[in-house]
PDB file of N, H, CA, C and O in Angstrom:
ATOM      1  N   MET A   1       0.886  -1.694   0.013  1.00  0.00           N
ATOM      2  CA  MET A   1      -0.135   0.143   0.099  1.00  0.00           C
ATOM      3  C   MET A   1       0.948   1.287   0.186  1.00  0.00           C
ATOM      4  O   MET A   1       1.879   1.324   0.991  1.00  0.00           O
ATOM      5  N   THR A   2       0.639   2.258  -0.839  1.00  0.00           N
ATOM      6  H   THR A   2      -0.117   2.228  -1.492  1.00  0.00           H
ATOM      7  CA  THR A   2       0.900   3.309  -0.717  1.00  0.00           C
ATOM      8  C   THR A   2       0.464   4.604  -0.576  1.00  0.00           C
ATOM      9  O   THR A   2      -0.480   4.894  -1.312  1.00  0.00           O
ATOM     10  N   GLY A   3       0.817   5.355   0.055  1.00  0.00           N
ATOM     11  H   GLY A   3       1.583   5.119   0.653  1.00  0.00           H
ATOM     12  CA  GLY A   3      -0.066   6.733   0.742  1.00  0.00           C
ATOM     13  C   GLY A   3      -0.778   7.384  -0.363  1.00  0.00           C
ATOM     14  O   GLY A   3      -1.289   8.489  -0.179  1.00  0.00           O
ATOM     15  N   ASP A   4      -0.858   6.750  -1.570  1.00  0.00           N
ATOM     16  H   ASP A   4      -0.443   5.853  -1.719  1.00  0.00           H
ATOM     17  CA  ASP A   4      -1.940   7.300  -2.739  1.00  0.00           C
ATOM     18  C   ASP A   4      -2.833   6.747  -3.085  1.00  0.00           C
ATOM     19  O   ASP A   4      -3.631   7.213  -3.898  1.00  0.00           O
ATOM     20  N   THR A   5      -2.959   5.234  -2.378  1.00  0.00           N
ATOM     21  H   THR A   5      -2.311   4.856  -1.717  1.00  0.00           H
ATOM     22  CA  THR A   5      -3.750   4.084  -2.432  1.00  0.00           C
ATOM     23  C   THR A   5      -4.655   4.056  -1.231  1.00  0.00           C
ATOM     24  O   THR A   5      -5.655   3.355  -1.073  1.00  0.00           O
ATOM     25  N   TRP A   6      -4.110   4.975  -0.381  1.00  0.00           N
ATOM     26  H   TRP A   6      -3.298   5.544  -0.510  1.00  0.00           H
ATOM     27  CA  TRP A   6      -4.827   4.232   1.160  1.00  0.00           C
ATOM     28  C   TRP A   6      -6.417   4.580   0.824  1.00  0.00           C
ATOM     29  O   TRP A   6      -6.947   5.355   0.028  1.00  0.00           O
ATOM     30  N   THR A   7      -7.039   3.431   2.029  1.00  0.00           N
ATOM     31  H   THR A   7      -6.609   2.802   2.676  1.00  0.00           H
ATOM     32  CA  THR A   7      -8.679   3.958   2.074  1.00  0.00           C
ATOM     33  C   THR A   7      -8.442   4.971   3.020  1.00  0.00           C
ATOM     34  O   THR A   7      -7.333   5.424   3.304  1.00  0.00           O
ATOM     35  N   ARG A   8      -9.425   5.280   3.455  1.00  0.00           N
ATOM     36  H   ARG A   8     -10.325   4.912   3.224  1.00  0.00           H
ATOM     37  CA  ARG A   8      -9.914   5.652   4.373  1.00  0.00           C
ATOM     38  C   ARG A   8     -10.311   4.681   6.193  1.00  0.00           C
ATOM     39  O   ARG A   8     -10.667   4.937   7.343  1.00  0.00           O
ATOM     40  N   THR A   9     -10.005   3.771   5.499  1.00  0.00           N
ATOM     41  H   THR A   9      -9.716   3.563   4.565  1.00  0.00           H
ATOM     42  CA  THR A   9     -10.271   2.657   6.916  1.00  0.00           C
ATOM     43  C   THR A   9      -8.669   2.115   6.924  1.00  0.00           C
ATOM     44  O   THR A   9      -8.082   1.699   7.923  1.00  0.00           O
ATOM     45  N   ASP A  10      -8.036   2.238   5.379  1.00  0.00           N
ATOM     46  H   ASP A  10      -8.513   2.576   4.567  1.00  0.00           H
ATOM     47  CA  ASP A  10      -6.604   2.079   6.296  1.00  0.00           C
ATOM     48  C   ASP A  10      -5.850   3.078   6.973  1.00  0.00           C
ATOM     49  O   ASP A  10      -5.006   2.797   7.824  1.00  0.00           O
ATOM     50  N   HIS A  11      -6.148   4.306   6.597  1.00  0.00           N
ATOM     51  H   HIS A  11      -6.834   4.534   5.906  1.00  0.00           H
ATOM     52  CA  HIS A  11      -5.750   5.243   7.181  1.00  0.00           C
ATOM     53  C   HIS A  11      -6.639   5.397   8.588  1.00  0.00           C
ATOM     54  O   HIS A  11      -6.024   5.997   9.470  1.00  0.00           O
ATOM     55  N   LEU A  12      -7.583   5.086   8.837  1.00  0.00           N
ATOM     56  H   LEU A  12      -8.082   4.599   8.120  1.00  0.00           H
ATOM     57  CA  LEU A  12      -7.860   5.139  10.122  1.00  0.00           C
ATOM     58  C   LEU A  12      -7.328   3.575  11.490  1.00  0.00           C
ATOM     59  O   LEU A  12      -7.422   3.409  12.706  1.00  0.00           O
ATOM     60  N   LEU A  13      -6.899   2.938  10.536  1.00  0.00           N
ATOM     61  H   LEU A  13      -6.822   3.073   9.548  1.00  0.00           H
ATOM     62  CA  LEU A  13      -6.218   1.813  11.203  1.00  0.00           C
ATOM     63  C   LEU A  13      -5.270   1.732  11.103  1.00  0.00           C
ATOM     64  O   LEU A  13      -5.006   0.710  11.736  1.00  0.00           O
ATOM     65  N   ALA A  14      -4.203   2.191  10.628  1.00  0.00           N
ATOM     66  H   ALA A  14      -4.417   3.021  10.114  1.00  0.00           H
ATOM     67  CA  ALA A  14      -2.944   2.861  10.908  1.00  0.00           C
ATOM     68  C   ALA A  14      -2.783   3.700  11.652  1.00  0.00           C
ATOM     69  O   ALA A  14      -1.998   3.467  12.571  1.00  0.00           O
ATOM     70  N   LEU A  15      -3.451   5.044  11.589  1.00  0.00           N
ATOM     71  H   LEU A  15      -4.089   5.233  10.843  1.00  0.00           H
ATOM     72  CA  LEU A  15      -3.672   6.016  12.890  1.00  0.00           C
ATOM     73  C   LEU A  15      -3.839   5.452  14.422  1.00  0.00           C
ATOM     74  O   LEU A  15      -3.229   5.783  15.438  1.00  0.00           O
ATOM     75  N   ALA A  16      -4.952   4.419  14.217  1.00  0.00           N
ATOM     76  H   ALA A  16      -5.448   4.150  13.391  1.00  0.00           H
ATOM     77  CA  ALA A  16      -5.069   3.565  15.341  1.00  0.00           C
ATOM     78  C   ALA A  16      -3.472   2.970  16.164  1.00  0.00           C
ATOM     79  O   ALA A  16      -3.010   3.078  17.299  1.00  0.00           O
ATOM     80  N   VAL A  17      -3.070   2.401  15.034  1.00  0.00           N
ATOM     81  H   VAL A  17      -3.446   2.313  14.111  1.00  0.00           H
ATOM     82  CA  VAL A  17      -1.875   1.538  15.311  1.00  0.00           C
ATOM     83  C   VAL A  17      -0.963   2.702  16.055  1.00  0.00           C
ATOM     84  O   VAL A  17      -0.780   2.846  17.263  1.00  0.00           O
ATOM     85  N   ASP A  18      -0.444   3.492  14.944  1.00  0.00           N
ATOM     86  H   ASP A  18      -0.592   3.375  13.963  1.00  0.00           H
ATOM     87  CA  ASP A  18       0.343   4.698  15.822  1.00  0.00           C
ATOM     88  C   ASP A  18       0.026   5.150  16.847  1.00  0.00           C
ATOM     89  O   ASP A  18       0.907   5.264  17.700  1.00  0.00           O
ATOM     90  N   ARG A  19      -1.291   5.561  17.148  1.00  0.00           N
ATOM     91  H   ARG A  19      -2.007   5.468  16.456  1.00  0.00           H
ATOM     92  CA  ARG A  19      -1.591   6.181  18.580  1.00  0.00           C
ATOM     93  C   ARG A  19      -1.146   4.918  19.921  1.00  0.00           C
ATOM     94  O   ARG A  19      -0.630   5.199  21.003  1.00  0.00           O
ATOM     95  N   LEU A  20      -1.533   3.523  19.432  1.00  0.00           N
ATOM     96  H   LEU A  20      -1.952   3.294  18.553  1.00  0.00           H
ATOM     97  CA  LEU A  20      -1.175   2.560  20.496  1.00  0.00           C
ATOM     98  C   LEU A  20       0.594   2.550  20.845  1.00  0.00           C
ATOM     99  O   LEU A  20       1.098   2.544  21.968  1.00  0.00           O
ATOM    100  N   GLY A  21       1.200   2.551  19.727  1.00  0.00           N
ATOM    101  H   GLY A  21       0.791   2.557  18.814  1.00  0.00           H
ATOM    102  CA  GLY A  21       2.708   2.150  19.267  1.00  0.00           C
ATOM    103  C   GLY A  21       3.026   3.716  20.449  1.00  0.00           C
ATOM    104  O   GLY A  21       3.596   3.562  21.529  1.00  0.00           O
ATOM    105  N   VAL A  22       2.706   4.622  20.132  1.00  0.00           N
ATOM    106  H   VAL A  22       2.243   4.747  19.254  1.00  0.00           H
ATOM    107  CA  VAL A  22       3.310   6.098  21.347  1.00  0.00           C
ATOM    108  C   VAL A  22       2.449   5.878  22.814  1.00  0.00           C
ATOM    109  O   VAL A  22       2.953   6.420  23.797  1.00  0.00           O
ATOM    110  N   LEU A  23       1.327   5.204  22.989  1.00  0.00           N
ATOM    111  H   LEU A  23       0.918   4.763  22.190  1.00  0.00           H
ATOM    112  CA  LEU A  23       0.851   4.875  24.138  1.00  0.00           C
ATOM    113  C   LEU A  23       1.990   3.806  24.913  1.00  0.00           C
ATOM    114  O   LEU A  23       2.322   4.161  26.044  1.00  0.00           O
ATOM    115  N   ILE A  24       2.552   2.644  24.429  1.00  0.00           N
ATOM    116  H   ILE A  24       2.283   2.357  23.510  1.00  0.00           H
ATOM    117  CA  ILE A  24       2.944   1.780  25.040  1.00  0.00           C
ATOM    118  C   ILE A  24       4.615   2.488  24.706  1.00  0.00           C
ATOM    119  O   ILE A  24       5.337   2.195  25.660  1.00  0.00           O
ATOM    120  N   TRP A  25       5.179   3.090  23.926  1.00  0.00           N
ATOM    121  H   TRP A  25       4.593   3.328  23.151  1.00  0.00           H
ATOM    122  CA  TRP A  25       6.837   3.533  24.307  1.00  0.00           C
ATOM    123  C   TRP A  25       6.323   4.566  25.427  1.00  0.00           C
ATOM    124  O   TRP A  25       6.909   4.281  26.472  1.00  0.00           O
ATOM    125  N   GLN A  26       5.522   5.571  25.601  1.00  0.00           N
ATOM    126  H   GLN A  26       5.046   5.802  24.753  1.00  0.00           H
ATOM    127  CA  GLN A  26       5.489   6.129  26.488  1.00  0.00           C
ATOM    128  C   GLN A  26       5.726   5.745  27.920  1.00  0.00           C
ATOM    129  O   GLN A  26       6.022   6.628  28.725  1.00  0.00           O
ATOM    130  N   GLN A  27       5.624   4.556  28.278  1.00  0.00           N
ATOM    131  H   GLN A  27       5.384   3.839  27.624  1.00  0.00           H
ATOM    132  CA  GLN A  27       5.582   3.794  29.524  1.00  0.00           C
ATOM    133  C   GLN A  27       6.985   2.675  29.741  1.00  0.00           C
ATOM    134  O   GLN A  27       7.088   1.827  30.627  1.00  0.00           O
ATOM    135  N   THR A  28       8.036   2.997  28.587  1.00  0.00           N
ATOM    136  H   THR A  28       7.953   3.686  27.868  1.00  0.00           H
ATOM    137  CA  THR A  28       9.533   2.408  28.959  1.00  0.00           C
ATOM    138  C   THR A  28      10.421   3.460  29.238  1.00  0.00           C
ATOM    139  O   THR A  28      10.093   4.644  29.328  1.00  0.00           O
ATOM    140  N   LYS A  29      11.396   3.066  29.354  1.00  0.00           N
ATOM    141  H   LYS A  29      11.662   2.105  29.282  1.00  0.00           H
ATOM    142  CA  LYS A  29      12.307   4.107  29.693  1.00  0.00           C
ATOM    143  C   LYS A  29      12.636   5.256  28.231  1.00  0.00           C
ATOM    144  O   LYS A  29      12.903   6.445  28.404  1.00  0.00           O
ATOM    145  N   ASP A  30      12.569   4.770  27.198  1.00  0.00           N
ATOM    146  H   ASP A  30      12.351   3.804  27.057  1.00  0.00           H
ATOM    147  CA  ASP A  30      12.767   5.917  25.850  1.00  0.00           C
ATOM    148  C   ASP A  30      11.958   6.454  25.859  1.00  0.00           C
ATOM    149  O   ASP A  30      12.074   7.507  25.233  1.00  0.00           O
ATOM    150  N   GLY A  31      10.699   6.223  26.464  1.00  0.00           N
ATOM    151  H   GLY A  31      10.606   5.368  26.973  1.00  0.00           H
ATOM    152  CA  GLY A  31       9.548   7.281  26.438  1.00  0.00           C
ATOM    153  C   GLY A  31       9.693   8.282  27.424  1.00  0.00           C
ATOM    154  O   GLY A  31       9.545   9.468  27.132  1.00  0.00           O
ATOM    155  N   ARG A  32       9.982   7.890  28.611  1.00  0.00           N
ATOM    156  H   ARG A  32      10.102   6.926  28.849  1.00  0.00           H
ATOM    157  CA  ARG A  32       9.903   9.186  29.747  1.00  0.00           C
ATOM    158  C   ARG A  32      11.115   9.864  29.704  1.00  0.00           C
ATOM    159  O   ARG A  32      11.261  10.844  30.435  1.00  0.00           O
ATOM    160  N   LYS A  33      12.338   9.368  28.693  1.00  0.00           N
ATOM    161  H   LYS A  33      12.220   8.572  28.099  1.00  0.00           H
ATOM    162  CA  LYS A  33      13.125  10.135  28.643  1.00  0.00           C
ATOM    163  C   LYS A  33      12.993  10.830  26.614  1.00  0.00           C
ATOM    164  O   LYS A  33      13.733  11.606  26.009  1.00  0.00           O
ATOM    165  N   GLY A  34      12.181  10.351  26.321  1.00  0.00           N
ATOM    166  H   GLY A  34      11.580   9.720  26.813  1.00  0.00           H
ATOM    167  CA  GLY A  34      12.225  11.229  24.995  1.00  0.00           C
ATOM    168  C   GLY A  34      12.652  10.949  24.122  1.00  0.00           C
ATOM    169  O   GLY A  34      12.739  11.727  23.172  1.00  0.00           O
ATOM    170  N   ARG A  35      13.142   9.585  24.092  1.00  0.00           N
ATOM    171  H   ARG A  35      13.072   8.953  24.864  1.00  0.00           H
ATOM    172  CA  ARG A  35      14.235   9.644  22.665  1.00  0.00           C
ATOM    173  C   ARG A  35      13.519   8.300  22.332  1.00  0.00           C
ATOM    174  O   ARG A  35      12.822   7.613  23.078  1.00  0.00           O
ATOM    175  N   ASN A  36      13.979   8.020  20.586  1.00  0.00           N
ATOM    176  H   ASN A  36      14.546   8.578  19.980  1.00  0.00           H
ATOM    177  CA  ASN A  36      13.757   6.604  19.700  1.00  0.00           C
ATOM    178  C   ASN A  36      12.062   6.383  20.127  1.00  0.00           C
ATOM    179  O   ASN A  36      11.430   5.377  20.449  1.00  0.00           O
ATOM    180  N   ARG A  37      11.600   8.085  19.932  1.00  0.00           N
ATOM    181  H   ARG A  37      12.113   8.903  19.670  1.00  0.00           H
ATOM    182  CA  ARG A  37       9.690   7.347  19.442  1.00  0.00           C
ATOM    183  C   ARG A  37       9.641   6.684  17.977  1.00  0.00           C
ATOM    184  O   ARG A  37      10.222   6.664  16.891  1.00  0.00           O
ATOM    185  N   PRO A  38       8.770   6.261  18.547  1.00  0.00           N
ATOM    186  CA  PRO A  38       8.520   4.678  16.975  1.00  0.00           C
ATOM    187  C   PRO A  38       7.921   5.871  16.069  1.00  0.00           C
ATOM    188  O   PRO A  38       7.324   6.891  16.414  1.00  0.00           O
ATOM    189  N   LYS A  39       8.346   5.316  14.580  1.00  0.00           N
ATOM    190  H   LYS A  39       8.831   4.487  14.300  1.00  0.00           H
ATOM    191  CA  LYS A  39       7.871   6.091  13.539  1.00  0.00           C
ATOM    192  C   LYS A  39       6.351   5.511  13.017  1.00  0.00           C
ATOM    193  O   LYS A  39       5.913   4.362  13.075  1.00  0.00           O
ATOM    194  N   PRO A  40       5.784   6.625  12.539  1.00  0.00           N
ATOM    195  CA  PRO A  40       4.260   6.066  12.327  1.00  0.00           C
ATOM    196  C   PRO A  40       4.427   5.431  10.912  1.00  0.00           C
ATOM    197  O   PRO A  40       5.211   5.536   9.969  1.00  0.00           O
ATOM    198  N   ILE A  41       3.445   4.812  11.185  1.00  0.00           N
ATOM    199  H   ILE A  41       2.808   4.727  11.951  1.00  0.00           H
ATOM    200  CA  ILE A  41       3.204   4.199  10.125  1.00  0.00           C
ATOM    201  C   ILE A  41       2.310   4.936   9.034  1.00  0.00           C
ATOM    202  O   ILE A  41       2.805   5.005   7.908  1.00  0.00           O
ATOM    203  N   SER A  42       1.247   5.407   9.202  1.00  0.00           N
ATOM    204  H   SER A  42       0.845   5.351  10.116  1.00  0.00           H
ATOM    205  CA  SER A  42       0.417   6.678   8.585  1.00  0.00           C
ATOM    206  C   SER A  42       1.170   7.792   8.058  1.00  0.00           C
ATOM    207  O   SER A  42       2.088   8.437   8.565  1.00  0.00           O
ATOM    208  N   PRO A  43       0.487   7.905   6.719  1.00  0.00           N
ATOM    209  CA  PRO A  43       1.357   8.762   6.009  1.00  0.00           C
ATOM    210  C   PRO A  43       0.695  10.595   6.569  1.00  0.00           C
ATOM    211  O   PRO A  43       1.234  11.671   6.312  1.00  0.00           O
ATOM    212  N   LEU A  44      -0.830  10.307   7.508  1.00  0.00           N
ATOM    213  H   LEU A  44      -1.268   9.433   7.717  1.00  0.00           H
ATOM    214  CA  LEU A  44      -1.093  11.062   8.078  1.00  0.00           C
ATOM    215  C   LEU A  44      -0.967  11.838   9.361  1.00  0.00           C
ATOM    216  O   LEU A  44      -1.616  12.827   9.701  1.00  0.00           O
ATOM    217  N   ALA A  45       0.106  11.130  10.091  1.00  0.00           N
ATOM    218  H   ALA A  45       0.633  10.326   9.815  1.00  0.00           H
ATOM    219  CA  ALA A  45       0.317  11.354  11.411  1.00  0.00           C
ATOM    220  C   ALA A  45       1.896  11.529  11.531  1.00  0.00           C
ATOM    221  O   ALA A  45       2.605  11.432  12.533  1.00  0.00           O
ATOM    222  N   LYS A  46       2.346  11.911   9.777  1.00  0.00           N
ATOM    223  H   LYS A  46       1.770  11.990   8.963  1.00  0.00           H
ATOM    224  CA  LYS A  46       3.534  12.508   9.581  1.00  0.00           C
ATOM    225  C   LYS A  46       3.851  13.839  10.199  1.00  0.00           C
ATOM    226  O   LYS A  46       3.391  14.612   9.358  1.00  0.00           O
ATOM    227  N   ASN A  47       4.304  14.494  11.054  1.00  0.00           N
ATOM    228  H   ASN A  47       4.678  13.866  11.737  1.00  0.00           H
ATOM    229  CA  ASN A  47       4.684  16.172  11.067  1.00  0.00           C
ATOM    230  C   ASN A  47       5.990  16.074   9.746  1.00  0.00           C
ATOM    231  O   ASN A  47       7.072  15.498   9.629  1.00  0.00           O
ATOM    232  N   ASN A  48       5.075  17.070   8.838  1.00  0.00           N
ATOM    233  H   ASN A  48       4.196  17.538   8.933  1.00  0.00           H
ATOM    234  CA  ASN A  48       5.841  17.605   8.353  1.00  0.00           C
ATOM    235  C   ASN A  48       5.541  19.298   8.125  1.00  0.00           C
ATOM    236  O   ASN A  48       5.499  19.844   7.022  1.00  0.00           O
ATOM    237  N   ALA A  49       5.358  19.932   9.366  1.00  0.00           N
ATOM    238  H   ALA A  49       5.393  19.488  10.261  1.00  0.00           H
ATOM    239  CA  ALA A  49       5.892  21.434   9.815  1.00  0.00           C
ATOM    240  C   ALA A  49       6.979  21.460   9.139  1.00  0.00           C
ATOM    241  O   ALA A  49       7.679  20.514   8.777  1.00  0.00           O
ATOM    242  N   ALA A  50       7.161  23.009   8.907  1.00  0.00           N
ATOM    243  H   ALA A  50       6.593  23.778   9.201  1.00  0.00           H
ATOM    244  CA  ALA A  50       8.330  23.737   8.961  1.00  0.00           C
ATOM    245  C   ALA A  50       8.964  24.194  10.315  1.00  0.00           C
ATOM    246  O   ALA A  50       8.385  24.318  11.394  1.00  0.00           O
ATOM    247  N   LYS A  51       9.677  24.316  10.158  1.00  0.00           N
ATOM    248  H   LYS A  51      10.148  24.215   9.281  1.00  0.00           H
ATOM    249  CA  LYS A  51      10.331  24.660  11.767  1.00  0.00           C
ATOM    250  C   LYS A  51      11.238  25.505  11.683  1.00  0.00           C
ATOM    251  O   LYS A  51      12.292  25.129  11.169  1.00  0.00           O
ATOM    252  N   TYR A  52      11.127  26.846  12.136  1.00  0.00           N
ATOM    253  H   TYR A  52      10.271  27.152  12.554  1.00  0.00           H
ATOM    254  CA  TYR A  52      12.014  28.306  11.815  1.00  0.00           C
ATOM    255  C   TYR A  52      12.839  28.760  12.930  1.00  0.00           C
ATOM    256  O   TYR A  52      12.281  29.438  13.793  1.00  0.00           O
ATOM    257  N   GLY A  53      14.220  28.462  13.062  1.00  0.00           N
ATOM    258  H   GLY A  53      14.673  27.911  12.362  1.00  0.00           H
ATOM    259  CA  GLY A  53      15.307  29.150  13.943  1.00  0.00           C
ATOM    260  C   GLY A  53      15.150  28.236  15.190  1.00  0.00           C
ATOM    261  O   GLY A  53      14.520  27.205  15.427  1.00  0.00           O
ATOM    262  N   LYS A  54      16.063  29.120  15.949  1.00  0.00           N
ATOM    263  H   LYS A  54      16.574  29.957  15.756  1.00  0.00           H
ATOM    264  CA  LYS A  54      16.111  28.377  17.728  1.00  0.00           C
ATOM    265  C   LYS A  54      16.366  28.916  18.568  1.00  0.00           C
ATOM    266  O   LYS A  54      17.566  29.066  18.333  1.00  0.00           O
ATOM    267  N   THR A  55      16.124  29.615  19.896  1.00  0.00           N
ATOM    268  H   THR A  55      15.150  29.494  20.086  1.00  0.00           H
ATOM    269  CA  THR A  55      16.511  29.817  20.564  1.00  0.00           C
ATOM    270  C   THR A  55      16.944  29.502  21.770  1.00  0.00           C
ATOM    271  O   THR A  55      16.287  28.569  22.232  1.00  0.00           O
ATOM    272  N   SER A  56      18.034  30.008  22.698  1.00  0.00           N
ATOM    273  H   SER A  56      18.568  30.765  22.323  1.00  0.00           H
ATOM    274  CA  SER A  56      18.336  29.933  23.516  1.00  0.00           C
ATOM    275  C   SER A  56      18.008  30.331  25.399  1.00  0.00           C
ATOM    276  O   SER A  56      18.460  29.972  26.487  1.00  0.00           O
ATOM    277  N   ARG A  57      16.910  31.310  24.855  1.00  0.00           N
ATOM    278  H   ARG A  57      16.542  31.602  23.972  1.00  0.00           H
ATOM    279  CA  ARG A  57      15.888  30.961  25.943  1.00  0.00           C
ATOM    280  C   ARG A  57      15.125  30.640  26.455  1.00  0.00           C
ATOM    281  O   ARG A  57      14.430  29.858  25.806  1.00  0.00           O
ATOM    282  N   SER A  58      14.679  30.898  27.774  1.00  0.00           N
ATOM    283  H   SER A  58      15.244  31.533  28.301  1.00  0.00           H
ATOM    284  CA  SER A  58      13.429  29.916  28.189  1.00  0.00           C
ATOM    285  C   SER A  58      12.785  29.973  27.655  1.00  0.00           C
ATOM    286  O   SER A  58      12.761  30.822  26.764  1.00  0.00           O
ATOM    287  N   PRO A  59      11.498  28.794  27.921  1.00  0.00           N
ATOM    288  CA  PRO A  59      10.188  29.164  27.963  1.00  0.00           C
ATOM    289  C   PRO A  59       9.395  30.249  28.375  1.00  0.00           C
ATOM    290  O   PRO A  59       8.428  30.756  27.807  1.00  0.00           O
ATOM    291  N   GLU A  60       9.912  30.522  29.391  1.00  0.00           N
ATOM    292  H   GLU A  60      10.698  30.111  29.852  1.00  0.00           H
ATOM    293  CA  GLU A  60       9.317  31.982  30.640  1.00  0.00           C
ATOM    294  C   GLU A  60       9.899  32.946  29.611  1.00  0.00           C
ATOM    295  O   GLU A  60       8.976  33.638  29.181  1.00  0.00           O
ATOM    296  N   GLU A  61      10.802  33.195  29.173  1.00  0.00           N
ATOM    297  H   GLU A  61      11.551  32.633  29.523  1.00  0.00           H
ATOM    298  CA  GLU A  61      11.539  34.079  28.471  1.00  0.00           C
ATOM    299  C   GLU A  61      10.725  34.162  27.473  1.00  0.00           C
ATOM    300  O   GLU A  61       9.921  35.066  27.701  1.00  0.00           O
ATOM    301  N   VAL A  62      10.488  33.530  26.210  1.00  0.00           N
ATOM    302  H   VAL A  62      11.141  32.796  26.024  1.00  0.00           H
ATOM    303  CA  VAL A  62       9.351  33.630  25.164  1.00  0.00           C
ATOM    304  C   VAL A  62       8.204  34.218  25.656  1.00  0.00           C
ATOM    305  O   VAL A  62       7.967  35.315  25.149  1.00  0.00           O
ATOM    306  N   LYS A  63       7.221  33.736  26.694  1.00  0.00           N
ATOM    307  H   LYS A  63       7.414  32.845  27.106  1.00  0.00           H
ATOM    308  CA  LYS A  63       6.413  33.751  26.631  1.00  0.00           C
ATOM    309  C   LYS A  63       5.581  35.001  27.237  1.00  0.00           C
ATOM    310  O   LYS A  63       4.366  35.163  27.350  1.00  0.00           O
ATOM    311  N   ALA A  64       7.172  36.198  27.742  1.00  0.00           N
ATOM    312  H   ALA A  64       8.159  36.066  27.650  1.00  0.00           H
ATOM    313  CA  ALA A  64       7.042  37.151  28.502  1.00  0.00           C
ATOM    314  C   ALA A  64       6.726  38.234  27.367  1.00  0.00           C
ATOM    315  O   ALA A  64       5.853  39.094  27.241  1.00  0.00           O
ATOM    316  N   TYR A  65       8.285  37.638  26.262  1.00  0.00           N
ATOM    317  H   TYR A  65       8.993  36.939  26.364  1.00  0.00           H
ATOM    318  CA  TYR A  65       8.452  38.705  24.873  1.00  0.00           C
ATOM    319  C   TYR A  65       7.137  38.610  24.384  1.00  0.00           C
ATOM    320  O   TYR A  65       6.522  39.676  24.431  1.00  0.00           O
ATOM    321  N   LEU A  66       6.298  37.284  23.758  1.00  0.00           N
ATOM    322  H   LEU A  66       6.798  36.419  23.719  1.00  0.00           H
ATOM    323  CA  LEU A  66       4.995  37.325  23.142  1.00  0.00           C
ATOM    324  C   LEU A  66       3.724  37.848  23.795  1.00  0.00           C
ATOM    325  O   LEU A  66       2.621  38.097  23.309  1.00  0.00           O
ATOM    326  N   ALA A  67       4.142  37.932  24.900  1.00  0.00           N
ATOM    327  H   ALA A  67       5.038  37.729  25.295  1.00  0.00           H
ATOM    328  CA  ALA A  67       2.594  38.948  25.785  1.00  0.00           C
ATOM    329  C   ALA A  67       2.990  39.789  25.202  1.00  0.00           C
ATOM    330  O   ALA A  67       2.354  40.040  24.178  1.00  0.00           O
ATOM    331  N   ARG A  68       3.828  40.389  25.410  1.00  0.00           N
ATOM    332  H   ARG A  68       4.345  40.185  26.242  1.00  0.00           H
ATOM    333  CA  ARG A  68       3.947  42.652  25.147  1.00  0.00           C
ATOM    334  C   ARG A  68       3.265  42.784  23.456  1.00  0.00           C
ATOM    335  O   ARG A  68       2.842  43.867  23.049  1.00  0.00           O
ATOM    336  N   PHE A  69       3.240  41.346  22.469  1.00  0.00           N
ATOM    337  H   PHE A  69       3.583  40.467  22.799  1.00  0.00           H
ATOM    338  CA  PHE A  69       1.935  42.026  21.158  1.00  0.00           C
ATOM    339  C   PHE A  69       1.069  41.269  21.511  1.00  0.00           C
ATOM    340  O   PHE A  69       0.426  40.906  20.526  1.00  0.00           O
ATOM    341  N   GLY A  70       0.647  40.753  22.594  1.00  0.00           N
ATOM    342  H   GLY A  70       1.169  41.048  23.394  1.00  0.00           H
ATOM    343  CA  GLY A  70      -0.475  40.156  22.413  1.00  0.00           C
ATOM    344  C   GLY A  70      -1.668  41.115  23.122  1.00  0.00           C
ATOM    345  O   GLY A  70      -1.427  42.213  23.624  1.00  0.00           O
ATOM    346  N   PRO A  71      -3.248  40.374  23.055  1.00  0.00           N
ATOM    347  CA  PRO A  71      -4.064  41.612  24.173  1.00  0.00           C
ATOM    348  C   PRO A  71      -3.974  41.201  24.983  1.00  0.00           C
ATOM    349  O   PRO A  71      -3.765  40.075  25.434  1.00  0.00           O
ATOM    350  N   PRO A  72      -4.244  42.793  25.516  1.00  0.00           N
ATOM    351  CA  PRO A  72      -3.697  43.133  27.362  1.00  0.00           C
ATOM    352  C   PRO A  72      -4.192  41.982  27.887  1.00  0.00           C
ATOM    353  O   PRO A  72      -4.697  41.149  27.135  1.00  0.00           O
ATOM    354  N   PRO A  73      -4.105  41.740  29.488  1.00  0.00           N
ATOM    355  CA  PRO A  73      -4.460  40.483  30.017  1.00  0.00           C
ATOM    356  C   PRO A  73      -6.033  40.875  30.787  1.00  0.00           C
ATOM    357  O   PRO A  73      -6.277  41.982  31.266  1.00  0.00           O
ATOM    358  N   SER A  74      -6.511  40.297  30.782  1.00  0.00           N
ATOM    359  H   SER A  74      -6.312  39.397  30.393  1.00  0.00           H
ATOM    360  CA  SER A  74      -8.053  40.850  31.328  1.00  0.00           C
ATOM    361  C   SER A  74      -8.215  40.571  32.643  1.00  0.00           C
ATOM    362  O   SER A  74      -9.256  40.890  33.218  1.00  0.00           O
TER     363      SER A  74
END
């Protein structure tokens, strides 16, 4: 089966298997440390999002910076 010829049922079953694999992986030592994540078999589960840049700032610093540009807190 290729990604082009998958039926809706094929995709749903593959996504279910992928989720179960992640669930099991999370209970292992590797999963708790966030390494060796299982590769998804469904083409719909693959993360093709582009990532731009990186920072050495802490998450709190980034949130504070971005809050300056958002709506005022209510």
